[in-house]
C-alpha positions in Angstrom: 0.0 13.6 34.7 -1.5 14.6 31.3 -4.4 12.5 30.3 -5.9 11.0 27.1 -9.3 9.4 26.7 -9.1 6.7 24.1 -12.3 4.9 22.9 -11.5 1.3 22.0 -9.5 -0.9 24.3 -8.9 -3.5 21.6 -5.7 -4.6 20.0 -5.2 -1.5 17.9 -6.0 0.8 20.8 -3.7 -1.0 23.2 -1.0 -2.0 20.7 -0.7 1.3 18.8 -2.4 4.5 19.8 -2.6 3.9 23.5 1.0 2.7 23.6 2.3 5.8 21.9 0.5 8.1 24.3 1.8 6.1 27.3 5.3 6.4 25.9 4.8 10.1 25.5 4.1 10.6 29.3 0.3 10.4 29.2 -2.1 8.5 31.4 -4.3 6.6 29.0 -8.0 6.1 30.0 -9.3 3.3 27.7 -13.1 3.5 27.2 -14.8 0.3 26.0 -17.7 -2.1 26.7 -15.5 -5.1 27.0 -15.8 -5.6 30.8 -13.1 -8.1 31.2 -10.5 -5.9 29.4 -11.6 -2.8 31.4 -11.4 -4.7 34.7 -8.0 -6.1 33.9 -6.6 -2.7 32.9 -7.7 -1.3 36.3 -6.2 -4.3 38.1 -2.9 -4.7 36.3 -2.4 -1.0 35.3 0.1 -2.2 32.6 0.6 -4.6 29.7 3.2 -5.5 27.2 3.4 -4.7 23.5 5.4 -7.5 21.7 7.1 -6.8 18.4 6.7 -9.5 15.7 10.5 -9.9 15.0 13.1 -12.6 15.4 14.3 -10.8 18.6 10.7 -10.5 20.0 11.4 -7.2 21.7 8.8 -6.2 24.3 7.7 -2.7 25.4 6.0 -2.4 28.8 3.1 0.1 28.7 2.2 1.7 32.0 -0.1 4.5 33.3 -3.3 3.0 31.9 -6.8 2.5 33.3 -10.3 1.7 31.9 -13.9 2.9 32.0 -17.0 1.0 30.8 -19.1 3.4 28.8 -22.2 1.2 29.3 -22.3 1.8 33.0 -19.8 4.6 33.8 -21.1 7.4 31.7 -20.5 10.1 34.4 -16.9 8.9 34.9 -16.3 9.1 31.1 -17.6 12.6 31.0 -15.4 13.6 33.9 -12.4 12.1 32.1 -13.1 14.0 28.9 -13.3 17.2 30.9 -9.7 16.6 32.1 -8.1 15.2 28.9 -5.7 16.8 26.5 -6.6 14.4 23.7 -9.6 12.3 22.8 -8.9 9.5 20.3 -10.7 6.5 18.9 -9.7 3.2 17.4 -13.1 1.5 17.5 -14.1 1.0 13.9 -15.9 3.5 11.6 -19.3 1.9 12.0 -19.2 2.4 15.8 -18.5 6.1 15.7 -22.2 7.1 15.7 -22.7 5.0 18.8 -20.1 6.7 20.9 -20.9 10.3 19.6 -23.7 11.0 22.1 -21.5 10.3 25.1 -18.6 12.3 23.6 -21.0 15.2 23.0 -22.0 15.2 26.6 -18.3 15.2 27.7 -17.5 18.1 25.3 -20.4 20.2 26.6 -19.3 19.6 30.2 -15.8 20.5 29.2 -16.3 23.7 27.2 -18.6 25.1 29.9 -15.7 25.0 32.3 -13.3 27.0 30.1 -10.8 24.2 29.9 -7.7 24.2 27.5 -8.2 23.2 23.9 -9.0 19.5 23.4 -7.6 17.6 20.4 -10.0 15.0 18.9 -8.5 12.4 16.5 -10.4 9.4 15.1 -7.7 6.8 14.3 -9.8 4.6 11.9 -9.2 3.1 8.5 -11.5 5.6 6.9 -11.0 8.7 4.8 -11.8 11.8 7.0 -12.9 9.7 9.9 -12.6 12.6 12.4 -14.8 14.7 10.2 -17.4 11.9 10.3 -17.1 11.7 14.1 -17.4 15.5 14.3 -20.6 15.4 12.3 -22.1 12.7 14.5 -21.2 14.7 17.6 -22.8 17.9 16.3 -26.1 16.1 15.8 -26.3 15.8 19.6 -25.5 19.4 20.4 -27.6 22.5 20.7 -26.5 25.4 18.3 -25.0 27.4 21.2 -23.0 24.3 22.4 -21.9 23.6 18.8 -20.3 27.0 18.6 -18.6 26.6 22.0 -17.3 23.2 21.0 -16.0 24.4 17.6 -14.2 27.3 19.3 -12.5 25.1 21.9 -12.0 21.6 20.3 -9.8 20.8 17.4 -11.0 17.9 15.2 -8.0 16.5 13.4 -8.1 13.9 10.6 -5.4 11.2 10.6 -4.1 8.2 8.8 -2.9 5.2 10.8 -0.9 2.2 9.7 0.1 -0.8 11.8 -0.6 -4.5 11.3 -2.1 -6.1 14.4 -3.2 -9.7 13.9 -5.7 -11.7 15.8 -4.1 -12.4 19.2 -3.7 -15.9 20.7 -3.3 -15.0 24.3 -6.7 -15.4 25.9 -7.0 -13.5 29.2 -3.9 -11.4 28.6 -3.7 -7.7 27.8 -0.5 -8.1 25.9 -0.6 -7.4 22.2 1.6 -8.7 19.3 2.2 -6.0 16.6 4.5 -5.5 13.7 7.5 -3.3 14.3 6.4 -0.7 11.7 3.9 2.0 12.4 2.8 5.3 10.9 0.5 7.9 12.4 0.0 11.0 10.3 -2.2 13.8 11.6 -3.4 16.8 9.6 -3.0 20.1 11.5 -2.4 23.7 10.7 -1.6 24.7 14.3 0.9 23.7 16.9 -0.3 20.7 18.9 1.4 18.9 21.9 4.1 16.5 20.8 3.2 12.8 20.8 5.9 10.1 20.2 5.4 8.6 16.7 2.9 11.2 15.5 3.8 13.0 12.2 2.0 16.4 11.6 1.3 17.4 8.0 -0.7 20.3 6.5 -2.4 18.2 3.9 -3.4 14.6 4.8 -5.0 13.5 1.5 -1.8 12.2 -0.2 -0.8 10.3 2.9 -4.2 8.7 3.7 -4.9 7.7 0.1 -1.3 6.4 -0.4 -1.8 4.3 2.8 -5.4 3.1 2.0 -4.7 2.3 -1.6 -1.4 0.5 -1.0 -1.6 -1.0 2.5 -5.3 -1.6 2.8 -5.8 -2.5 -0.9 -2.8 -4.8 -0.9 -3.9 -6.5 2.3 -7.4 -7.1 1.0 -6.2 -8.4 -2.4 -3.9 -10.9 -0.6 -6.8 -12.0 1.7 -9.4 -12.5 -0.9 -7.3 -14.3 -3.5 -5.7 -16.3 -0.6 -9.1 -17.3 0.6 -10.1 -18.5 -2.8 -6.8 -20.5 -3.1 -7.5 -22.1 0.4 -4.5 -20.4 2.0 -4.4 -19.9 5.8 -2.2 -16.8 6.3 -1.1 -13.7 4.5 2.5 -14.7 4.3 1.6 -18.1 3.0 -0.5 -16.5 0.4 2.2 -14.2 -0.8 4.5 -17.2 -1.2 2.2 -18.3 -4.1 3.8 -16.7 -7.2 0.5 -16.3 -9.1 -1.1 -14.4 -6.2 2.1 -12.4 -5.5 2.0 -11.2 -9.1 -1.7 -10.4 -8.9 -1.1 -8.2 -5.8 1.9 -6.5 -7.4 -0.1 -5.7 -10.5 -3.0 -4.4 -8.5 -0.8 -2.1 -6.5 0.8 -0.8 -9.7 -2.7 0.3 -10.8 -3.4 2.1 -7.5 0.1 3.5 -7.7 -0.5 4.9 -11.2 -3.6 6.7 -9.9 -1.8 8.1 -6.8 1.2 9.3 -8.9 -1.3 10.9 -11.4 -3.3 12.6 -8.7 -0.6 13.7 -6.2 2.4 14.0 -8.5 4.3 11.5 -6.4 7.8 10.5 -7.4 7.3 7.1 -9.3 10.6 5.6 -8.0 9.8 6.6 -4.4 6.3 5.2 -4.6 7.6 1.9 -6.1 9.9 1.6 -3.1 6.9 2.3 -0.8 5.0 -0.6 -2.5 8.0 -2.9 -2.1 8.2 -2.0 1.6 4.5 -2.7 2.2 4.7 -6.1 0.5 7.8 -7.0 2.6 5.7 -6.1 5.7 3.0 -8.5 4.6 5.6 -11.3 4.3 6.3 -11.2 8.1 5.7 -14.8 9.1 5.9 -13.9 12.8 2.4 -12.2 12.5 0.6 -15.4 11.5 -2.1 -13.1 10.1 -5.1 -15.1 8.9 -6.7 -14.4 5.5 -10.1 -14.6 7.1 -9.2 -11.9 9.6 -7.9 -9.5 6.9 -10.8 -10.3 4.6 -13.6 -9.8 7.2 -16.3 -7.2 6.7 -16.4 -7.3 2.9 -19.5 -5.1 2.6 -17.6 -2.2 4.2 -14.5 -3.0 2.2 -16.5 -3.0 -1.1 -17.9 0.4 -0.3 -17.7 3.2 -2.9 -15.1 5.1 -0.9 -13.1 2.2 0.3 -9.9 0.3 -0.7 -11.1 -1.5 -3.8 -13.8 0.4 -5.5 -12.6 4.0 -5.0 -9.2 3.5 -6.6 -10.8 1.5 -9.5 -13.3 4.3 -10.1 -10.6 7.0 -9.9 -8.3 5.1 -12.2 -11.2 4.7 -14.7 -11.9 8.5 -14.6 -8.2 9.2 -15.2 -8.1 6.9 -18.2 -5.8 4.5 -16.3 -5.8 0.7 -16.1 -8.2 -0.9 -13.6 -8.3 -4.5 -14.8 -6.6 -6.0 -11.7 -8.7 -3.9 -9.3 -11.8 -5.2 -11.1 -10.6 -8.7 -10.5 -9.9 -7.9 -6.8 -13.5 -6.6 -6.4 -14.8 -9.9 -8.0 -12.6 -11.9 -5.5 -14.0 -9.9 -2.6 -17.6 -10.7 -3.8 -16.7 -14.4 -3.6 -15.5 -14.2 0.0 -18.1 -16.6 1.5 -16.5 -17.2 4.9 -19.5 -18.3 7.0 -18.2 -17.1 10.3 -18.1 -13.5 9.2 -21.5 -11.8 9.4 -20.9 -9.4 6.5 -19.6 -12.2 4.3 -22.8 -14.2 5.0 -25.0 -11.2 4.3 -23.2 -10.5 1.0 -23.7 -14.0 -0.2 -27.4 -13.9 0.6 -27.7 -10.6 -1.3 -25.9 -12.2 -4.3 -28.2 -15.2 -4.3 -31.4 -13.2 -3.9 -30.6 -10.2 -6.2 -27.8 -11.2 -8.5 -24.4 -9.5 -9.0 -25.5 -6.4 -10.9 -27.9 -5.1 -8.3 -25.4 -5.9 -5.5 -22.7 -3.9 -7.4 -25.1 -1.0 -7.5 -26.2 -1.2 -3.9 -22.9 -2.0 -2.2 -20.3 -0.5 -4.5 -22.2 2.3 -6.2 -21.5 0.9 -9.6 -24.1 1.0 -12.4 -24.4 -2.1 -14.5 -23.7 -0.1 -17.7 -20.4 1.1 -16.3 -17.4 -0.6 -18.0 -15.8 -1.2 -14.7 -18.9 -3.0 -13.4 -19.0 -5.1 -16.6 -15.4 -6.1 -16.1 -16.1 -7.0 -12.4 -19.1 -9.2 -13.6 -16.9 -11.0 -16.1 -14.2 -11.8 -13.6 -16.8 -12.8 -11.0 -18.4 -15.4 -13.3 -15.0 -16.7 -14.5 -13.6 -17.1 -11.0 -16.8 -18.6 -9.7 -16.7 -21.3 -12.3 -13.0 -22.0 -11.9 
């Protein structure tokens, strides 16, 4: 049976990418440091993906196993040698940590003249596979770099599926929304995978997704948190916040239409579709889960700051995006490590230096000034 090595045995890995490979006839080797999950994968050799619908359809995922990259390095290398695909859904910040092991696996593979391997980082990050490729190359000798580049295809992708926090302790089963989208940029023929869409230019797809789905999700979470809401669907039932989300996505939409010449009517339908997904009460998706890691989400290339900066450069409105950035800065959920760190930074340095350090925004910038105004107004409210 064909094999895929997938780094990340978490809910996205099992409930989305791994499930699609299994349904496409692949044996999925999950690689993770979560010992309990790895052991359970090897014992059960299957799990269920449950759809968050009224009917609660269930898909049984088989042909799965697990390896612990902390103590099974040689086994991971051996699996990489035999795989047709190597994928990740582990979080962009973890990619540098797994790169050394992947590099060893790729060297072992290319020295045995295996068939081409396809590497795809399935992360919420623009050009995540390019980032992973760069980290891998840092651990290769020049001769090995050339061999890897000749025999391994590094393909960027955009992934979209809402997977909430699970409430099934001790189970491998995963609750997911019915909708999913996996777009991969490739200029060559690659093996067919169920649910994967191949495009020649990923940029419009990944920015459309990031600045509609991820931006919208974040805006709901941060305003919902400030309004003491528990879940995403509960937050959207608040008319004021709903209008704020809609206005923000109209700003990101204006930028996307301007940059990629998208059809305005089609993009409006896309926005409405995304908002309807957020309303899915079956997900019970908490605002604190969606809002977590605000330092990353406030980065210059991420879902709030990048579309605001690009809108400003294009002479388009960014007022609602500025307000969303301010709301993210007020996310003080104590159980989130990044949120706690952000609040400490704000207390010690003040908002202007934090905007520069975290968001890449200079205090003199009009966008920064608008964020600062909203921040103080909302803080006093």
